[in-house]
Each structure stands twice: as C-alpha cells, then as structure tokens.
DSSP file (Angstrom, degrees, kcal/mol; ACC not computed):
  #  RESIDUE AA STRUCTURE BP1 BP2  ACC     N-H-->O    O-->H-N    N-H-->O    O-->H-N    TCO  KAPPA ALPHA  PHI   PSI    X-CA   Y-CA   Z-CA
    1    1 A M     >        0   0    0      0, 0.0     4,-2.6     0, 0.0     5,-0.2   0.000 360.0 360.0 360.0 -16.9    9.7   25.5   11.1
    2    2 A G  H  >  +     0   0    0      1,-0.2     4,-2.2     2,-0.2     5,-0.1   0.876 360.0  48.9 -57.4 -41.8    8.9   28.7    9.3
    3    3 A F  H  > S+     0   0    0      2,-0.2     4,-2.5     1,-0.2    -1,-0.2   0.910 113.0  46.2 -65.6 -43.9    8.2   30.5   12.5
    4    4 A A  H  > S+     0   0    0      2,-0.2     4,-1.5     1,-0.2    -2,-0.2   0.879 111.5  53.2 -66.4 -37.5   11.4   29.3   14.1
    5    5 A K  H  < S+     0   0    0     -4,-2.6     4,-0.3     2,-0.2    -2,-0.2   0.907 111.0  46.3 -63.6 -42.5   13.4   30.2   10.9
    6    6 A F  H >< S+     0   0    0     -4,-2.2     3,-1.5     1,-0.2     6,-0.8   0.933 111.2  51.7 -65.3 -46.1   12.0   33.7   11.0
    7    7 A M  H 3< S+     0   0    0     -4,-2.5    -1,-0.2     1,-0.3    -2,-0.2   0.767 108.1  51.4 -65.4 -24.5   12.7   34.2   14.7
    8    8 A S  T 3< S+     0   0    0     -4,-1.5    -1,-0.3    -5,-0.2    63,-0.2   0.488  95.2  94.5 -89.7  -1.6   16.3   33.1   14.2
    9    9 A S  S <> S-     0   0    0     -3,-1.5     4,-2.4    -4,-0.3     5,-0.2  -0.316  93.9-104.7 -79.3 168.9   16.8   35.6   11.4
   10   10 A G  H  > S+     0   0    0      1,-0.2     4,-2.3     2,-0.2     5,-0.2   0.882 122.6  50.8 -62.3 -37.7   18.2   39.1   11.9
   11   11 A L  H  > S+     0   0    0      2,-0.2     4,-2.3     1,-0.2    -1,-0.2   0.905 111.0  48.3 -65.7 -41.3   14.7   40.6   11.6
   12   12 A G  H  > S+     0   0    0     -6,-0.8     4,-2.2     2,-0.2    -2,-0.2   0.874 110.2  51.6 -67.2 -37.0   13.3   38.2   14.1
   13   13 A R  H  X S+     0   0    0     -4,-2.4     4,-1.9    -7,-0.2    -2,-0.2   0.929 110.9  47.7 -64.1 -45.5   16.1   38.9   16.5
   14   14 A G  H  X S+     0   0    0     -4,-2.3     4,-2.5     1,-0.2    -2,-0.2   0.893 109.9  53.8 -60.3 -41.7   15.5   42.6   16.2
   15   15 A L  H  X S+     0   0    0     -4,-2.3     4,-2.7     1,-0.2     5,-0.3   0.898 106.6  51.2 -62.8 -41.9   11.8   42.0   16.8
   16   16 A R  H  X S+     0   0    0     -4,-2.2     4,-2.4     1,-0.2    -1,-0.2   0.910 110.7  49.1 -63.4 -39.1   12.4   40.1   20.0
   17   17 A I  H  X S+     0   0    0     -4,-1.9     4,-2.6     2,-0.2     5,-0.2   0.940 113.3  45.8 -63.3 -47.0   14.6   42.9   21.3
   18   18 A V  H  X S+     0   0    0     -4,-2.5     4,-2.3     1,-0.2    -2,-0.2   0.901 114.3  47.9 -64.6 -41.2   11.9   45.6   20.5
   19   19 A V  H  X S+     0   0    0     -4,-2.7     4,-2.4     2,-0.2    -1,-0.2   0.909 112.1  50.6 -67.1 -41.1    9.1   43.5   22.0
   20   20 A G  H  X S+     0   0    0     -4,-2.4     4,-2.1    -5,-0.3    -2,-0.2   0.937 111.8  45.8 -59.7 -48.0   11.1   42.8   25.1
   21   21 A L  H  X S+     0   0    0     -4,-2.6     4,-2.6     1,-0.2     5,-0.2   0.901 112.5  52.1 -62.5 -40.2   11.9   46.5   25.6
   22   22 A T  H  X S+     0   0    0     -4,-2.3     4,-2.5     1,-0.2     5,-0.2   0.903 109.3  48.6 -63.5 -41.5    8.3   47.5   25.0
   23   23 A L  H  X S+     0   0    0     -4,-2.4     4,-2.4     2,-0.2    -1,-0.2   0.881 112.4  49.4 -65.6 -38.9    7.0   45.0   27.5
   24   24 A I  H  X S+     0   0    0     -4,-2.1     4,-2.5    -5,-0.2     5,-0.2   0.929 112.9  45.8 -64.1 -46.1    9.6   46.3   30.1
   25   25 A V  H  X>S+     0   0    0     -4,-2.6     4,-2.7     2,-0.2     5,-0.5   0.920 115.1  46.9 -66.8 -44.7    8.7   49.9   29.5
   26   26 A I  I  X>S+     0   0    0     -4,-2.5     5,-2.4    -5,-0.2     4,-2.0   0.933 114.0  49.0 -61.2 -45.4    4.9   49.2   29.6
   27   27 A G  I  <>S+     0   0    0     -4,-2.4     5,-2.1    -5,-0.2    -2,-0.2   0.915 118.9  36.3 -61.9 -44.5    5.3   47.1   32.8
   28   28 A L  I  <5S+     0   0    0     -4,-2.5    -1,-0.2    -5,-0.2    -2,-0.2   0.840 130.4  26.6 -81.8 -34.2    7.4   49.6   34.7
   29   29 A F  I  <5S+     0   0    0     -4,-2.7    -3,-0.2    -5,-0.2    -2,-0.2   0.712 129.6  29.0-105.9 -21.4    5.8   52.9   33.5
   30   30 A S  I  <<S+     0   0    0     -4,-2.0    -3,-0.2    -5,-0.5    -4,-0.1   0.837 127.7  29.6-103.4 -50.5    2.2   52.2   32.6
   31   31 A V  I   <S+     0   0    0     -5,-2.4    -4,-0.2     5,-0.1    -3,-0.2   0.975  84.3 174.3 -78.1 -55.8    1.1   49.2   34.7
   32   32 A G     >< +     0   0    0     -5,-2.1     4,-1.7    -6,-0.3     3,-0.2   0.031  35.6  57.9  72.2 173.6    3.1   49.7   37.8
   33   33 A G  H  > S-     0   0    0      1,-0.2     4,-1.9     2,-0.2    -1,-0.2  -0.158 115.0 -35.5  68.3-159.2    2.9   47.7   40.9
   34   34 A T  H  > S+     0   0    0      1,-0.2     4,-2.4     2,-0.2    -1,-0.2   0.899 139.3  54.5 -65.6 -42.3    3.3   43.9   41.1
   35   35 A G  H  > S+     0   0    0     -3,-0.2     4,-2.5     1,-0.2    -1,-0.2   0.877 108.1  50.3 -60.4 -38.1    1.7   43.4   37.7
   36   36 A G  H  X S+     0   0    0     -4,-1.7     4,-2.5     2,-0.2    -1,-0.2   0.893 109.5  49.8 -67.1 -41.1    4.1   45.8   36.1
   37   37 A I  H  X S+     0   0    0     -4,-1.9     4,-2.2     2,-0.2    -2,-0.2   0.920 111.0  49.8 -64.5 -41.8    7.1   44.1   37.6
   38   38 A I  H  X S+     0   0    0     -4,-2.4     4,-2.5     2,-0.2    -2,-0.2   0.926 111.1  49.1 -62.5 -44.8    5.8   40.7   36.4
   39   39 A L  H  X S+     0   0    0     -4,-2.5     4,-2.5     1,-0.2    -1,-0.2   0.902 110.4  51.4 -61.7 -39.6    5.3   42.1   32.9
   40   40 A A  H  X S+     0   0    0     -4,-2.5     4,-1.3     2,-0.2    -1,-0.2   0.888 110.3  48.2 -65.4 -37.8    8.8   43.6   32.9
   41   41 A I  H  X S+     0   0    0     -4,-2.2     4,-0.7     2,-0.2     3,-0.3   0.919 111.0  50.7 -67.0 -42.4   10.3   40.2   33.9
   42   42 A V  H >< S+     0   0    0     -4,-2.5     3,-0.9     1,-0.2    -2,-0.2   0.900 109.2  52.6 -58.8 -41.5    8.3   38.6   31.2
   43   43 A G  H 3X S+     0   0    0     -4,-2.5     4,-1.6     1,-0.2    -1,-0.2   0.786  97.5  65.9 -63.7 -28.3    9.7   41.2   28.8
   44   44 A A  H 3X S+     0   0    0     -4,-1.3     4,-2.6    -3,-0.3     5,-0.3   0.772  91.3  65.7 -66.7 -24.4   13.2   40.4   29.8
   45   45 A V  H <X S+     0   0    0     -3,-0.9     4,-2.3    -4,-0.7     5,-0.2   0.978 107.4  35.3 -65.0 -56.9   12.9   36.9   28.3
   46   46 A P  H  > S+     0   0    0      0, 0.0     4,-2.5     0, 0.0     5,-0.2   0.878 117.1  56.7 -65.5 -32.9   12.6   38.0   24.6
   47   47 A L  H  X S+     0   0    0     -4,-1.6     4,-2.4     1,-0.2    -2,-0.2   0.959 112.3  39.8 -60.9 -49.6   15.0   40.9   25.2
   48   48 A L  H  X S+     0   0    0     -4,-2.6     4,-2.6     1,-0.2    -1,-0.2   0.868 113.1  55.6 -70.7 -34.1   17.8   38.6   26.5
   49   49 A A  H  <>S+     0   0    0     -4,-2.3     5,-2.4    -5,-0.3     4,-0.3   0.909 111.7  44.4 -64.2 -40.3   17.0   35.9   23.9
   50   50 A G  H ><5S+     0   0    0     -4,-2.5     3,-0.6     3,-0.2    -2,-0.2   0.908 113.8  49.2 -70.9 -40.2   17.5   38.6   21.2
   51   51 A I  H 3<5S+     0   0    0     -4,-2.4    -2,-0.2     1,-0.2    -1,-0.2   0.923 117.5  39.8 -64.9 -43.3   20.6   40.0   22.7
   52   52 A F  T 3<5S-     0   0    0     -4,-2.6    -1,-0.2    -5,-0.2    -2,-0.2   0.369 111.0-122.1 -89.5   6.0   22.2   36.6   23.2
   53   53 A D  T < 5 +     0   0    0     -3,-0.6    14,-2.9    -4,-0.3    15,-0.5   0.913  61.9 138.2  56.8  52.2   20.9   35.3   19.8
   54   54 A V  B   < -A   66   0A   0     -5,-2.4     2,-0.6    12,-0.2    12,-0.2  -0.958  44.9-148.4-121.4 146.1   19.0   32.3   20.9
   55   55 A C        -     0   0    0     10,-3.0     3,-0.4    -2,-0.4   -47,-0.1  -0.935   6.9-168.4-113.7 108.0   15.6   31.2   19.8
   56   56 A L  S    S+     0   0    0     -2,-0.6     4,-0.3     1,-0.2    -1,-0.1   0.720  86.0  51.0 -71.0 -19.6   13.8   29.5   22.6
   57   57 A F  S >> S+     0   0    0      1,-0.1     3,-1.0     2,-0.1     4,-0.8   0.726  89.2  79.4 -87.6 -23.7   11.1   28.2   20.3
   58   58 A A  G >4>S+     0   0    0     -3,-0.4     5,-3.1     1,-0.3     3,-1.3   0.875  87.8  55.3 -57.9 -43.1   13.3   26.6   17.7
   59   59 A P  G >45S+     0   0    0      0, 0.0     3,-1.2     0, 0.0    -1,-0.3   0.827 101.4  60.3 -60.7 -27.8   14.1   23.4   19.7
   60   60 A L  G <45S+     0   0    0     -3,-1.0    -2,-0.2     1,-0.3    -3,-0.1   0.765 109.9  42.2 -66.1 -25.2   10.3   22.8   20.0
   61   61 A F  G <<5S-     0   0    0     -3,-1.3    -1,-0.3    -4,-0.8    -3,-0.1   0.207 128.0 -96.0-105.8  12.5   10.2   22.6   16.2
   62   62 A G  T < 5S+     0   0    0     -3,-1.2    -2,-0.1     1,-0.3    -4,-0.1   0.623  85.2 124.8  85.3  13.5   13.4   20.5   15.9
   63   63 A G      < -     0   0    0     -5,-3.1    -1,-0.3    -6,-0.2     2,-0.1  -0.533  66.4 -87.4-101.1 170.0   15.7   23.4   15.2
   64   64 A P        -     0   0    0      0, 0.0    -9,-0.2     0, 0.0    -6,-0.1  -0.417  26.5-131.6 -76.6 153.4   18.9   24.5   17.0
   65   65 A L  S    S+     0   0    0     -7,-0.1   -10,-3.0    -2,-0.1     2,-0.3   0.908  87.1  75.8 -67.8 -42.4   18.8   26.8   20.1
   66   66 A K  B  > S-A   54   0A   0    -12,-0.2     4,-1.9     1,-0.1   -12,-0.2  -0.513  75.3-142.2 -79.1 136.6   21.5   29.2   18.8
   67   67 A G  H  > S+     0   0    0    -14,-2.9     4,-2.4    -2,-0.3     5,-0.2   0.884 100.1  55.3 -64.1 -39.6   20.5   31.7   16.1
   68   68 A A  H  > S+     0   0    0    -15,-0.5     4,-2.0     1,-0.2    -1,-0.2   0.886 108.2  48.7 -64.1 -37.5   23.8   31.4   14.2
   69   69 A E  H  > S+     0   0    0      2,-0.2     4,-2.4     1,-0.2    -1,-0.2   0.909 111.3  50.4 -65.8 -42.3   23.4   27.6   14.0
   70   70 A A  H  X S+     0   0    0     -4,-1.9     4,-1.5     1,-0.2    -2,-0.2   0.887 111.3  48.0 -64.6 -39.2   19.8   28.0   12.7
   71   71 A R  H  X S+     0   0    0     -4,-2.4     4,-0.8     2,-0.2    -1,-0.2   0.873 112.5  48.6 -70.2 -36.8   20.9   30.5   10.0
   72   72 A A  H >< S+     0   0    0     -4,-2.0     3,-0.5    -5,-0.2    -2,-0.2   0.886 110.8  51.2 -68.6 -35.6   23.8   28.3    8.9
   73   73 A K  H 3< S+     0   0    0     -4,-2.4    -1,-0.2     1,-0.2    -2,-0.2   0.818 105.5  56.6 -68.5 -31.6   21.4   25.3    8.8
   74   74 A A  H 3<        0   0    0     -4,-1.5    -1,-0.2     1,-0.2    -2,-0.2   0.690 360.0 360.0 -76.1 -17.7   19.0   27.3    6.6
   75   75 A Q    <<        0   0    0     -4,-0.8    -1,-0.2    -3,-0.5    -2,-0.2   0.479 360.0 360.0 -86.5 360.0   21.6   28.0    3.9
C-alpha cells in the first residue's frame, strides 16, 4: 500500500504529470513514427491520471481510485 499511498500524494501526482509529459515529448520528438505515437499515447495515461487526480494502481492494492479519497483515508 506504500506505493499507492505515495502515488496518491501531491508529490506522486506531480511525478505522474512530469513522467507523462516526458514520455509524450520523447515519443513525438525523439522516436517519431508509429513507435513515437504509441509512446505518446502511453504517456497520456499518467499525464491524465495526474491531472484528474486518480491513482490507477491504488485499487489493485485495495485503495480508492480518487486521490483525494486516498489522502483522506491516510489521515
């Protein structure tokens, strides 16, 4: 549950946004072609999860999907 707790924190949310943006930029500008588009789409998942404050891994560990609920549960 420690990983899910970290990912639902503010730092984890920021990390997901940065990783998502990084994957999109690398995919579109470094890799290019079909592989780059696929990498950019994969990067959109953590980016959107961070923007909308959801932790997709938390339910796998028995935690809530929404980050705000996870943070409230942790207190």
